[in-house]
C-alpha positions as CSV (number, residue, x, y, z in Angstrom):
1,M,109.8,110.0,119.5
2,A,112.3,112.3,117.4
3,E,114.4,109.8,116.5
4,E,112.0,107.4,115.9
5,T,110.7,109.8,112.7
6,L,114.3,110.3,111.7
7,S,115.0,106.6,111.6
8,R,111.7,105.9,109.8
9,R,112.8,108.8,107.5
10,A,116.5,107.2,106.6
11,M,114.5,103.8,106.1
12,R,112.4,105.5,103.3
13,W,115.1,107.0,102.2
14,V,117.1,103.6,101.8
15,D,114.1,102.0,100.1
16,A,113.6,104.5,98.0
17,R,117.1,105.0,96.5
18,K,116.6,101.1,96.0
19,D,113.8,100.8,94.1
20,I,115.1,103.4,92.0
21,A,118.4,101.6,91.3
22,L,116.6,98.3,90.7
23,H,114.6,100.0,88.3
24,E,117.2,101.4,86.4
25,G,119.6,98.7,86.6
26,M,116.6,96.6,85.0
27,R,115.7,98.9,82.2
28,L,119.8,97.8,80.9
29,L,119.0,94.4,80.5
30,P,117.3,92.0,78.1
31,T,113.3,91.7,78.4
32,P,113.7,88.0,78.9
33,M,115.8,88.3,81.8
34,V,114.4,90.8,83.5
35,S,110.9,88.9,83.4
36,A,113.1,85.5,84.8
37,M,114.9,88.2,87.6
38,G,111.2,89.0,88.8
39,S,109.9,85.6,89.1
40,Q,113.0,84.4,91.2
41,I,112.8,87.2,93.5
42,A,109.2,86.2,93.7
43,L,110.3,82.8,94.2
44,L,112.7,83.2,96.8
45,G,109.9,85.6,98.5
46,T,107.3,82.9,98.9
47,K,109.9,81.6,101.7
48,F,110.1,84.5,103.5
49,R,108.1,87.9,103.1
50,L,105.7,86.5,101.1
51,K,104.6,83.4,103.2
52,D,101.6,85.0,104.0
53,K,100.3,85.6,100.4
54,V,101.1,82.1,99.7
55,E,98.9,81.2,102.7
56,R,96.1,83.7,101.3
57,A,96.2,82.6,98.2
58,M,95.7,79.2,98.8
59,R,92.6,80.3,101.4
60,A,90.8,82.0,98.2
61,L,91.7,78.7,96.2
62,A,89.9,76.8,98.8
63,Y,87.3,78.4,97.8
64,L,87.2,78.6,94.2
65,C,88.8,75.7,93.2
66,P,87.6,73.1,96.1
67,E,88.4,70.3,93.8
68,M,92.1,70.9,94.0
69,S,94.5,69.0,97.0
70,E,96.1,71.3,99.5
71,A,99.6,70.5,97.7
72,E,98.1,71.7,94.4
73,R,96.7,74.8,96.2
74,R,100.3,75.6,97.6
75,E,102.2,75.1,94.3
76,F,99.0,77.2,92.3
77,A,99.7,80.1,94.5
78,I,103.3,80.1,94.3
79,R,102.9,79.9,90.3
80,N,100.7,82.9,90.8
81,L,103.0,85.4,92.8
82,R,105.5,84.2,90.5
83,N,103.6,86.0,87.9
84,V,103.3,89.0,89.7
85,G,106.7,89.3,90.3
86,R,107.6,89.1,87.0
87,S,105.0,91.6,85.9
88,F,106.5,94.3,88.6
89,A,110.0,93.1,87.1
90,E,108.9,94.0,83.4
91,F,107.9,97.4,84.4
92,S,111.3,98.2,83.7
93,C,111.0,97.3,80.0
94,L,107.4,97.7,78.8
95,H,108.1,100.6,76.9
96,R,110.0,98.1,74.4
97,V,107.8,95.0,74.6
98,W,105.6,96.0,71.7
99,D,108.7,97.0,69.5
100,E,109.9,93.8,70.3
101,G,107.4,91.4,68.9
102,R,106.5,90.4,72.2
103,I,102.5,91.2,72.0
104,E,99.8,89.4,70.1
105,V,96.3,91.0,69.6
106,E,92.9,89.4,69.9
107,G,89.9,91.4,68.8
108,R,90.8,94.4,67.7
109,E,87.7,94.8,65.5
110,N,85.9,94.9,68.7
111,I,87.3,98.4,69.3
112,T,84.4,99.9,67.3
113,A,85.3,104.0,68.5
114,P,88.0,105.7,69.2
115,N,86.6,106.8,72.3
116,A,85.4,104.0,74.6
117,V,85.4,102.6,78.2
118,L,87.7,99.4,78.6
119,A,87.0,97.4,81.6
120,L,90.4,96.0,82.6
121,L,91.4,92.9,84.3
122,H,94.3,92.8,86.3
123,L,95.6,89.5,84.2
124,G,99.0,88.4,82.7
125,N,100.8,91.8,83.0
126,W,98.2,94.3,83.2
127,E,100.2,97.1,82.4
128,A,101.4,95.6,79.3
129,G,98.0,96.4,77.8
130,M,98.6,100.1,77.8
131,G,101.7,99.3,74.8
132,A,99.3,96.9,72.9
133,I,97.0,99.7,73.0
134,Q,99.3,102.2,71.4
135,G,100.2,99.7,69.2
136,I,97.2,98.9,67.7
137,G,97.0,103.0,67.1
138,H,94.7,104.0,69.6
139,R,95.5,106.6,72.6
140,V,94.6,105.8,75.9
141,C,93.9,106.9,79.6
142,S,93.9,105.1,82.6
143,I,92.5,105.2,85.9
144,Y,94.5,104.5,88.6
145,Q,95.3,104.6,92.6
146,P,98.7,105.1,93.4
147,P,100.8,103.0,95.4
148,A,101.5,103.7,98.8
149,S,105.3,104.4,98.1
150,A,105.9,108.1,96.4
151,T,108.9,106.5,94.7
152,Q,106.7,103.4,92.9
153,T,104.1,106.3,92.2
154,A,106.9,108.1,90.0
155,I,108.5,104.6,88.7
156,A,105.0,103.7,87.5
157,M,103.6,107.4,86.2
158,R,107.2,107.4,84.4
159,V,106.1,104.2,82.9
160,R,102.9,105.1,82.1
161,R,103.8,108.4,80.4
162,S,106.6,106.1,78.1
163,L,103.2,104.3,76.9
164,K,101.4,107.5,76.2
165,N,99.2,106.7,79.1
166,D,98.0,110.0,80.7
167,A,96.7,108.5,83.6
168,I,93.8,109.9,85.9
169,L,94.0,110.1,89.9
170,G,91.0,107.5,90.9
171,N,89.8,110.3,93.3
172,A,86.8,112.0,93.5
173,M,87.0,114.3,90.4
174,A,87.9,110.9,88.1
175,M,84.8,110.4,86.6
176,R,84.3,114.5,85.6
177,E,88.0,114.0,84.2
178,A,87.1,110.5,82.4
179,L,84.0,112.1,80.7
180,R,86.3,115.5,79.8
181,V,88.6,112.8,77.7
182,L,86.0,110.6,76.0
183,A,84.1,113.8,75.2
184,R,87.4,114.8,72.6
185,G,86.7,111.6,70.9
186,D,90.1,110.1,70.2
187,T,90.8,108.4,73.6
188,L,90.3,105.5,75.1
189,I,89.7,105.0,79.2
190,G,91.1,102.2,80.5
191,L,89.0,101.3,83.8
192,F,90.3,98.2,86.4
193,V,86.7,97.0,87.1
194,D,88.9,94.0,89.5
195,E,89.7,97.0,92.1
196,F,91.0,96.3,95.8
197,K,89.1,98.8,98.1
198,G,88.0,98.6,101.9
199,G,89.2,95.8,102.1
200,R,87.5,93.6,99.1
201,V,88.3,92.8,96.2
202,N,85.1,93.9,94.2
203,A,84.9,92.1,91.0
204,P,84.3,89.5,90.0
205,A,81.8,88.3,93.1
206,F,82.3,84.6,92.3
207,G,79.3,84.0,94.3
208,R,79.3,86.6,97.0
209,P,76.6,90.1,97.2
210,P,77.5,92.2,94.2
211,A,79.3,95.6,95.1
212,P,77.6,98.7,95.9
213,G,79.9,100.4,93.7
214,G,83.8,100.6,93.1
215,N,85.0,100.6,89.7
216,I,82.6,97.8,88.2
217,A,79.5,100.1,88.6
218,M,81.5,102.7,87.4
219,A,82.7,101.5,84.3
220,A,78.7,101.4,83.1
221,R,78.3,104.7,84.0
222,L,80.9,106.1,82.9
223,A,80.2,104.2,79.4
224,L,76.4,105.4,79.1
225,R,76.9,109.0,80.0
226,A,79.5,109.4,77.5
227,G,77.5,107.3,74.9
228,V,80.2,105.1,74.5
229,P,81.1,101.3,74.3
230,L,82.0,99.3,77.2
231,V,84.6,96.9,76.0
232,P,86.5,94.1,78.2
233,A,90.4,93.9,77.7
234,Y,92.9,91.7,79.5
235,M,96.1,90.4,79.1
236,T,97.8,86.7,79.4
237,R,101.0,85.5,79.9
238,E,102.5,83.3,77.6
239,P,106.4,81.6,77.3
240,G,109.0,84.1,75.9
241,P,107.9,86.5,77.8
242,K,105.1,87.3,75.5
243,F,101.6,88.6,76.0
244,I,98.3,88.4,74.5
245,A,96.2,91.3,74.2
246,H,92.0,90.4,74.3
247,F,89.6,92.9,73.7
248,L,86.0,91.3,73.5
249,P,83.1,92.4,72.2
250,A,81.0,95.4,73.8
251,I,79.0,94.6,76.3
252,P,75.6,96.0,75.7
253,L,74.1,98.4,78.6
254,T,70.5,99.1,79.4
255,G,70.8,102.0,82.5
256,N,69.5,99.3,84.6
257,A,72.7,99.3,87.3
258,A,72.0,96.2,88.8
259,A,71.3,94.4,85.4
260,D,74.4,96.3,83.8
261,Q,76.8,95.0,86.7
262,A,75.5,91.5,86.4
263,A,76.1,91.9,82.0
264,I,79.8,92.9,83.4
265,E,80.1,90.3,85.8
266,A,78.5,87.2,83.3
267,V,81.7,88.5,81.0
268,I,84.7,88.6,83.5
269,E,83.8,85.6,85.8
270,P,84.7,83.1,83.1
271,V,87.6,85.0,82.1
272,V,89.6,85.4,85.6
273,R,88.9,81.4,86.5
274,R,90.4,80.8,83.5
275,H,93.0,82.4,84.4
276,L,93.2,82.5,88.1
277,D,97.2,81.7,88.1
278,Q,97.7,84.8,86.2
279,W,95.2,87.2,88.7
280,L,97.0,89.9,90.7
281,M,93.8,89.6,93.1
282,L,94.0,86.0,94.1
283,Y,96.0,86.2,97.1
284,A,93.5,89.7,98.4
285,F,90.4,87.7,97.3
286,R,88.3,86.9,100.4
287,P,84.7,85.0,100.2
288,D,83.6,86.7,103.3
289,R,83.5,89.8,101.9
């Protein structure tokens, strides 16, 4: 047992060093090269360690896009995972994509207050959205769930700090901390409403019963309690790599939890359907949960 524990510790140490070396090495490379490397690594992975994710994405597509043939679903699933690979690799250069002119902004006029709740989606390169928010002159603080790896968490936090994103850990105190930040009157709170929790992608529902809680419900409660707008926002990827940051009109909230959640769903579901190939949660989505 001791030898097994020592072996596992050694493997974690090796994996940590590998993650740090890859991240730091990519920071030195041009952004298009980093993005292309992420895509090619993911493509290679679809033949080996990502094969299961390809199959899971195909099962999701059978439900979401039943008109697709099996061959079309496979091609689509691989394209989706290549976008994920690009996004993870681009962590190494997110600190510079705004200054490189790689982000276009649509709907900035929909952010009508310096403190608001952003209902975010894992589309395009979702983390690049923090650079867009900073670039148009706003402060942002996102609520996050840390990766399983402590090293990956440290890398993610370093990148978020470079984007001036003082992220809030998504625990029992997140709501209170987010309200405290909103009360300052100068910071946007970002909350990903399509989070994966308890084996379920909580939103969009795509015909399933609404999630009983999760971030989609929390976003409405947070905006209501703080008295601030709830603005849907998401990123899409363009060739280059380039990105478009989309800020949609604020969603009117009533205080009725079911009605407010339905209002958010009505906005985000068509958005995700249009960009399924860029949706991080495609392989995790299951219609039976």
